[in-house]
C-alpha positions in Angstrom: 122.1 73.1 78.7 120.7 75.8 81.0 117.8 75.4 83.4 115.4 77.2 81.1 115.7 74.7 78.2 115.5 71.8 80.6 112.2 73.1 82.0 110.9 74.0 78.6 111.8 70.4 77.3 109.8 68.9 80.2 106.9 71.1 79.5 106.9 70.2 75.7 106.8 66.5 76.7 104.0 67.0 79.1 101.8 68.9 76.6 102.4 66.3 73.9 101.2 63.5 76.2 98.3 65.5 77.4 96.9 65.9 73.9 97.7 62.4 73.0 100.5 62.9 70.4 103.2 60.2 69.9 106.7 61.4 69.4 106.5 60.2 65.8 103.3 62.2 65.1 104.9 65.3 66.6 108.1 64.8 64.7 106.1 64.6 61.4 104.2 67.9 62.2 107.4 69.7 63.3 109.4 68.5 60.3 112.1 66.6 62.3 113.0 63.0 63.0 111.7 61.2 66.0 115.1 61.0 67.6 115.1 64.9 67.6 111.9 64.9 69.5 113.4 62.5 72.1 116.4 64.7 72.4 114.3 67.8 72.9 112.1 66.1 75.5 115.2 64.9 77.4 116.9 68.3 77.4 119.6 67.1 75.0 118.8 69.4 72.1 117.9 73.2 72.1 114.8 74.3 70.4 115.0 77.0 67.7 112.7 80.0 67.6 111.1 78.6 64.4 110.4 75.3 66.2 108.8 77.1 69.1 106.5 79.0 66.7 105.5 75.6 65.1 105.0 73.9 68.4 102.7 76.7 69.5 100.5 76.0 66.5 100.6 72.2 66.9 99.7 72.5 70.7 97.1 75.3 70.1 99.0 77.4 72.8 100.3 80.9 72.3 104.1 81.2 72.2 104.2 83.4 75.3 102.3 80.8 77.3 104.4 78.0 76.0 107.5 79.8 77.1 106.1 80.8 80.5 107.3 78.0 82.7 105.4 79.2 85.8 102.0 78.4 84.3 100.2 75.1 85.0 98.7 72.8 82.4 95.0 71.9 82.4 93.1 69.6 80.2 89.9 71.2 78.6 87.5 69.4 76.4 87.4 71.1 73.0 83.7 71.8 72.8 83.8 73.5 76.2 86.9 75.4 75.5 85.3 78.8 74.6 82.7 78.6 77.2 85.1 78.6 80.2 86.9 81.8 81.4 90.7 81.7 80.9 92.8 81.7 84.0 96.0 83.7 84.2 98.1 81.0 85.9 97.1 78.0 83.9 97.5 76.7 80.3 94.3 75.3 78.8 94.9 72.5 76.3 92.0 71.6 73.9 91.5 67.9 73.6 90.4 67.3 69.9 86.9 66.1 69.2 88.1 62.9 67.5 90.1 62.0 70.7 86.9 62.5 72.7 84.9 60.4 70.4 87.4 57.6 70.5 87.6 57.7 74.3 83.8 57.6 74.6 83.2 54.8 72.1 85.9 52.6 73.4 84.7 53.2 77.0 81.1 52.3 76.0 82.4 49.2 74.2 84.3 48.1 77.3 81.3 48.8 79.4 79.0 46.9 77.1 81.3 43.8 77.4 82.2 43.9 81.1 80.4 46.8 82.8 77.8 44.6 84.5 80.4 42.3 86.0 80.3 42.8 89.8 84.1 43.3 90.0 84.2 46.0 87.3 84.1 49.4 89.0 85.9 52.6 88.2 89.4 51.4 89.5 89.2 48.3 87.2 88.1 50.4 84.3 91.1 52.7 84.7 93.5 49.8 84.5 91.7 48.2 81.5 91.9 51.5 79.6 95.6 51.9 80.6 96.4 48.4 79.3 94.5 49.0 76.1 96.5 52.3 75.5 100.0 51.1 76.5 99.6 47.6 74.9 98.6 49.1 71.7 101.4 51.6 71.7 103.9 49.0 72.4 102.7 46.8 69.6 102.2 49.3 66.9 103.9 52.5 68.1 100.7 54.5 67.6 98.0 55.8 69.9 94.7 54.0 70.3 92.8 56.1 72.8 95.8 58.2 73.7 94.7 59.2 77.2 97.1 60.7 79.7 97.8 58.5 82.7 99.1 59.7 86.1 100.8 57.4 88.5 99.0 57.2 91.9 99.0 54.7 94.8 96.3 52.6 93.2 97.8 52.4 89.8 97.6 54.4 86.5 94.7 56.9 86.4 93.5 58.5 83.1 93.3 62.3 83.8 90.6 62.9 81.2 88.2 60.2 82.5 86.3 62.3 85.0 85.6 65.2 82.6 84.5 63.0 79.8 82.3 60.8 81.9 80.6 64.0 83.4 79.9 64.9 79.9 78.4 61.5 79.1 76.5 61.0 82.3 72.7 60.6 81.9 72.9 60.6 78.2 75.4 57.9 77.2 76.1 56.2 80.5 74.8 55.9 84.1 77.0 56.4 87.2 76.0 54.0 90.1 77.3 53.9 93.6 77.5 50.3 94.9 79.4 48.0 97.1 81.6 45.2 96.1 81.8 42.9 99.2 82.5 45.4 102.0 84.1 48.1 99.8 82.3 51.1 98.2 82.4 50.9 94.4 81.6 53.4 91.6 80.2 51.6 88.6 79.3 52.9 85.0 76.6 51.3 82.9 76.2 52.1 79.2 72.9 53.8 78.1 73.6 53.2 74.4 75.5 50.7 72.4 79.0 51.8 71.2 79.4 53.1 67.6 82.8 51.7 66.7 82.2 52.7 63.0 82.0 56.3 64.0 85.7 56.2 65.1 86.8 54.0 62.2 88.1 51.3 64.5 90.7 49.1 62.9 91.0 45.3 63.1 94.2 45.6 65.1 92.6 48.0 67.6 89.5 45.8 68.0 91.5 42.6 68.6 93.8 44.3 71.2 90.8 45.8 73.0 89.2 42.3 73.2 92.5 40.7 74.3 92.8 43.1 77.2 89.1 42.6 78.2 89.5 38.8 78.0 92.7 38.7 79.9 92.2 41.2 82.7 88.4 41.9 83.2 88.0 39.1 85.7 90.4 40.7 88.2 89.0 42.8 91.1 90.3 46.2 91.9 93.1 45.0 94.3 94.3 42.3 91.8 94.4 44.5 88.7 96.1 47.4 90.7 98.8 45.1 91.9 99.2 43.7 88.4 99.7 47.3 87.1 102.2 48.0 89.7 104.6 45.5 88.2 104.5 47.0 84.8 107.7 48.9 83.9 105.9 52.2 82.9 104.3 52.4 86.3 107.5 51.4 88.1 109.7 54.0 86.3 107.4 56.9 86.9 107.4 59.2 90.1 104.3 59.5 92.2 101.9 62.0 90.7 103.7 62.3 87.4 102.5 61.5 83.9 103.4 57.9 82.7 105.6 58.0 79.6 104.2 55.9 76.7 107.8 55.4 75.5 108.5 53.3 78.6 106.6 50.4 77.3 109.6 49.5 75.1 111.4 48.5 78.3 108.7 46.1 79.6 109.6 42.7 81.0 108.4 39.5 79.2 105.3 39.0 81.4 103.8 42.3 80.3 105.3 42.7 76.8 102.8 42.2 73.9 105.3 42.7 71.1 107.5 40.1 69.4 110.8 41.9 69.3 112.5 39.0 67.6 110.4 39.7 64.5 111.6 43.3 64.6 115.3 42.3 64.7 114.8 40.1 61.6 113.3 42.9 59.4 
């Protein structure tokens, strides 16, 4: 396959992850099987003109922008989409309102449970959200929050976090600069209780969120960062790249939350 299709395949995968779509969800909307999406994203299958048209509608990106491989990708919150000027050299992706609502309410729920703990600063929050998202995806093959996580030196970082928190600051949460022992720490405290009914949280989602909180929220930033560094999704991603949700299916036993023996029986 030529270089153009390989670059386009990578771009499609990046956009899908940026807007929180699973391969299965994209496959349904595109009218193909999940294997076909995997093949497209791996550069193993060419994309037809009709599929490019459908993808542009699904991603809310014009076809000429989708096919321009020199443009960067930028996440923009949906409600702010029209108020910001378009830039010639960037792709603006609208994060749907329901995704924003889910991120906000889950974040407020986590903060209501553990935000006041002295060890829980911004770095710990990042890892708690990561394990909530990736554990749920491994167990149920569906998105929970569906944030986009980048690999950096300190562990997985949700790219949407800063923009969403800026939108919430002073109304729904407070940002506090503090110190944890000798280290500077950024903390977030909720200013209102979470509304889990608003996002129609399921029993499985609630249980998994609570499990992650109960298991990991006593770790400090260094401990939980080191813990995340041994998870396969982080280990198999290049520095600065988006961590692929599909990599959870290659986790080692200490991190895996799914009983694959039951899958084999079915």
